[in-house]
C-alpha positions in Angstrom: 36.5 32.1 -1.0 32.9 31.6 0.4 32.1 28.1 2.9 30.6 26.4 0.0 26.9 24.8 1.0 26.6 26.3 4.3 23.3 28.6 5.3 25.7 32.4 5.8 23.4 34.4 7.9 23.6 38.4 6.7 24.4 41.3 8.5 20.3 42.4 7.4 19.2 38.5 8.9 21.6 38.8 12.2 19.9 42.3 12.7 16.3 40.9 12.2 16.9 37.6 14.9 18.3 40.4 17.5 15.0 42.6 17.4 12.9 38.7 17.6 14.8 38.2 20.6 14.1 40.7 21.9 10.6 41.0 22.0 10.4 43.9 19.2 9.5 42.4 15.8 7.9 39.1 14.9 9.4 37.7 11.5 7.9 35.5 8.9 9.7 33.8 5.6 8.7 35.6 2.5 10.5 33.5 -0.3 13.3 31.5 -1.5 15.1 32.3 -4.6 17.4 29.9 -7.0 20.0 32.2 -8.8 22.5 31.2 -11.4 24.6 34.7 -9.8 27.9 32.7 -9.0 29.6 34.5 -5.1 31.2 31.6 -5.1 34.6 33.6 -5.0 33.7 36.2 -2.2 34.5 35.5 1.4 32.5 34.8 4.1 32.2 38.6 5.0 31.8 39.6 1.6 28.8 37.6 1.2 27.7 38.4 4.5 27.0 42.0 3.5 25.1 41.2 0.7 21.7 42.7 0.6 19.5 41.4 -3.3 20.4 38.2 -5.6 20.0 38.8 -8.9 19.0 37.4 -11.2 16.8 35.0 -9.6 15.5 32.6 -12.2 13.4 30.3 -9.9 11.0 32.2 -6.8 9.1 30.1 -4.0 7.2 32.8 -2.5 6.0 31.4 1.1 8.5 28.9 1.7 7.5 26.0 4.7 9.3 26.8 8.3 9.0 24.1 10.5 10.5 23.6 14.0 12.5 21.0 15.2 11.4 21.2 18.6 15.0 18.8 19.8 17.7 20.9 18.5 15.3 24.3 18.6 16.2 24.8 14.8 14.2 26.4 12.7 14.0 25.2 9.3 13.0 26.8 6.3 13.1 24.6 2.6 11.3 25.2 -0.3 11.1 23.3 -3.8 11.9 25.0 -6.9 10.9 23.7 -10.3 11.6 24.6 -14.1 8.1 25.1 -14.9 8.9 28.9 -16.0 12.1 28.4 -17.3 12.8 29.2 -21.2 16.2 28.4 -20.9 18.3 26.1 -18.6 20.3 27.5 -16.0 22.8 26.1 -13.2 22.0 27.3 -9.1 25.2 28.2 -8.2 23.3 30.5 -5.0 20.6 30.0 -2.6 18.7 33.5 -1.0 16.0 33.5 1.9 14.3 36.5 2.0 12.2 37.5 5.4 10.0 40.0 6.9 9.5 42.2 10.1 6.1 42.5 10.7 5.7 45.7 9.4 6.6 44.3 6.1 10.1 44.7 5.1 11.9 42.4 3.6 15.6 41.6 3.8 18.3 39.6 2.6 18.4 37.3 5.2 20.5 34.1 4.4 22.6 33.1 1.6 24.4 29.5 0.5 26.5 29.2 -2.4 27.2 26.1 -4.1 30.7 25.3 -6.2 29.0 21.9 -7.8 25.7 23.7 -8.9 22.7 22.3 -10.2 21.5 22.1 -13.7 18.0 23.1 -14.1 16.9 22.2 -17.7 14.7 24.2 -20.0 11.3 22.9 -19.4 10.0 20.8 -21.7 5.8 21.3 -21.5 5.3 17.3 -20.3 7.7 16.6 -16.5 8.6 19.3 -15.1 12.3 19.3 -12.8 12.3 20.4 -9.0 15.1 20.8 -6.4 14.9 21.1 -3.2 17.3 23.7 -0.9 16.7 23.4 3.2 18.6 26.3 5.1 18.4 26.3 9.3 18.7 28.9 12.0 18.6 29.3 15.6 15.8 31.8 16.0 15.4 32.3 20.5 11.9 33.7 20.8 10.9 31.2 18.7 7.0 32.2 19.5 7.4 35.4 17.4 8.4 33.2 14.2 5.4 32.6 11.4 5.1 29.2 11.2 4.1 27.2 7.9 0.6 25.3 8.9 2.5 21.8 8.9 -0.4 20.2 6.8 1.4 21.8 4.2 4.9 20.9 4.1 6.0 18.6 2.2 7.7 15.5 3.0 11.2 14.3 2.6 13.6 11.7 2.9 15.5 13.3 5.4 12.8 14.0 7.7 10.9 10.9 7.2 15.0 9.6 8.4 14.6 11.8 11.2 11.0 10.7 12.3 12.1 7.2 12.6 14.7 8.4 14.2 12.4 9.2 17.2 10.1 6.7 17.4 10.8 5.0 20.0 12.5 1.7 20.3 10.5 -1.1 22.8 13.7 -3.4 25.0 13.8 -7.0 23.5 16.0 -8.5 25.6 13.1 -10.1 26.7 12.7 -11.8 23.3 13.6 -14.5 21.2 15.8 -13.3 18.9 15.8 -14.9 15.2 18.9 -17.2 15.4 17.3 -18.5 18.4 13.7 -19.3 17.6 15.9 -21.3 14.3 17.1 -23.8 16.9 14.3 -24.3 18.9 11.9 -25.1 15.8 12.0 -28.6 16.5 11.2 -28.5 19.7 7.8 -26.8 19.8 7.1 -28.8 22.8 7.5 -27.3 26.9 11.3 -29.3 27.4 10.1 -30.5 31.0 12.4 -32.7 33.6 9.6 -35.9 33.9 9.9 -38.3 36.2 7.4 -40.9 36.8 4.6 -40.6 33.5 2.5 -42.2 36.1 1.9 -38.5 37.1 1.5 -36.4 34.4 -1.9 -35.2 34.6 -1.9 -32.2 32.6 -3.0 -31.2 29.1 -0.4 -30.7 26.7 3.2 -31.1 24.1 6.1 -32.1 26.1 9.9 -32.8 25.8 11.3 -35.0 28.3 14.6 -34.0 29.4 14.9 -37.0 32.2 16.4 -40.2 31.0 15.2 -42.9 33.6 11.4 -41.6 33.4 9.7 -44.7 35.7 6.6 -46.3 33.9 7.7 -44.9 30.3 7.1 -46.8 26.9 11.0 -46.5 26.0 14.2 -47.7 28.0 16.8 -44.5 28.2 16.6 -42.1 25.6 14.8 -38.1 25.9 11.7 -38.7 24.1 8.3 -36.6 23.1 5.2 -36.7 25.0 1.8 -36.1 24.9 -1.1 -35.3 27.8 -4.7 -35.3 26.2 -7.2 -34.6 28.8 -11.1 -35.4 28.4 -14.4 -36.0 29.5 -15.3 -38.1 32.5 -11.8 -37.9 34.2 -10.2 -40.4 30.9 -6.5 -39.3 30.0 -4.4 -40.7 27.3 -1.1 -40.1 26.9 1.2 -40.9 23.4 5.0 -40.9 23.1 7.4 -40.5 20.8 10.8 -42.4 20.8 11.6 -39.2 18.8 11.1 -36.1 16.8 10.3 -38.0 13.4 7.8 -40.6 15.7 10.4 -43.6 14.5 8.5 -45.2 17.8 5.0 -44.3 19.1 3.1 -46.0 22.0 -0.3 -44.7 23.7 -1.8 -45.6 27.0 -5.6 -44.4 28.7 -6.8 -43.4 32.2 -10.2 -44.3 32.9 -10.2 -42.8 36.6 -7.7 -39.8 36.5 -4.8 -41.0 36.6 -5.1 -44.1 39.2 -4.9 -46.7 37.0 -3.5 -47.1 33.3 -3.3 -49.6 30.8 -0.9 -50.9 29.9 1.6 -48.8 26.7 0.4 -50.5 23.1 2.7 -49.1 20.7 1.2 -47.9 17.2 2.3 -48.6 13.1 4.0 -46.2 11.5 4.3 -46.2 7.6 7.7 -48.1 7.8 6.3 -50.9 9.6 3.1 -50.9 7.6 5.2 -50.9 4.5 7.3 -54.0 5.7 4.2 -56.1 6.5 2.1 -55.6 3.2 5.9 -56.3 1.5 6.2 -59.4 3.9 2.7 -60.9 2.8 2.1 -60.5 -0.5 5.8 -62.0 -0.9 4.3 -64.8 -0.2 1.2 -64.8 -2.3 0.2 -67.1 -5.6 0.1 -65.8 -8.6 -3.2 -66.2 -10.1 -2.4 -65.2 -14.0 0.9 -67.5 -13.6 0.8 -71.7 -14.0 0.7 -72.4 -10.1 2.6 -75.6 -8.7 0.8 -76.7 -5.7 3.6 -79.5 -4.5 1.5 -80.2 -1.1 -1.1 -80.9 -2.9 -5.0 -78.9 -3.0 -7.9 -79.2 -0.8 -11.6 -78.2 -0.9 -13.4 -77.9 2.7 -10.6 -80.2 3.7 -11.1 -83.7 0.9 -8.5 -83.9 -1.2 -8.9 -82.6 -4.7 -8.1 -85.4 -7.9 -6.4 -83.9 -10.7 -6.8 -84.4 -14.2 -3.6 -86.4 -13.8 -4.6 -88.6 -11.0 -8.1 -89.7 -13.5 -6.0 -90.8 -16.0 -3.4 -92.4 -14.3 -6.3 -94.4 -12.2 -8.6 -94.8 -15.6 -5.7 -96.2 -17.5 -4.7 -98.4 -15.3 -8.2 -100.1 -14.4 -10.3 -99.3 -18.3 -10.2 -103.1 -18.7 -11.9 -103.4 -15.9 -15.9 -102.9 -15.5 -16.0 -103.0 -12.1 -12.9 -100.7 -11.2 -14.0 -98.6 -14.3 -17.4 -98.1 -12.0 -15.6 -98.0 -8.4 -13.2 -94.9 -10.4 -16.9 -93.0 -11.6 -18.3 -93.3 -8.2 -14.7 -91.9 -6.8 -15.1 -88.7 -8.7 -14.9 -85.5 -6.7 -18.7 -83.6 -7.1 -18.1 -81.0 -9.9 -16.0 -83.0 -11.4 -17.5 -84.8 -14.8 -17.1 -88.1 -16.0 -16.7 -88.7 -20.1 -16.5 -91.8 -22.1 -15.4 -92.2 -25.0 -18.2 -94.1 -27.6 
């Protein structure tokens, strides 16, 4: 029983290789045939003695011939289609034919398949294809006729081999994806800040010193920015934490020789709280407000309608008192008398 799916070199093929390696001949691979010939029951020795393949249902002339410079193998590859098949066929044997420089053609190698590929008859619309590849080693590669690489189809195997040959860069000094994820919260450069007065270089930093001098926050690490401008003006902005729950800033007008006091900046929560507090003490003017401590206009107490009515009814019989009541009326309030 023949060794399946392995290219077996025929006796004639071995003789041609010997001639090529001794410089007596040159070799070119002339065709690859796909055949329904059943050779699986033959031994490897019997396969080597074959000189012909019949029938030859699919013939690929001038197969692609390339050299693998790493392994030294010569690859013969052919892609056969069913475009000329009137009937379906099970491909059981693949044969590689070669010629020497005198044009003499021989059966070079044979591969038998215990699980044959089925080629259906051509439907006139979409052809089907099967690619067969045969590898052999010939020492004198200069005596082999190779196919122009521009004419060679690229298979998945070719792509895989090409990718494997790409030199891999040394990434040992680069951070991994996981390492970058752990640093995502701190885009600042970590730094031990002993004294904020000496931090004059621009940048964003993460302080690792818990006892920094002249800092706006007592103890604890914090983030800070140094903004360097013209005329030796430097601004520092400090954040208590990553979420900027507390922010402070100060300025040096003389390149860090002197600094203004730290000023705390309000954040969104501070503004929201202040607005809520202010609006809680405001009177709703669309309701009936009750001014328990009286109402004044420009420092003068304003008389209410109850005040005027009380005064009027208490003194309505006294003309002099009525006149006084009129005279006491606040400007802008009109006095009406009943007829």
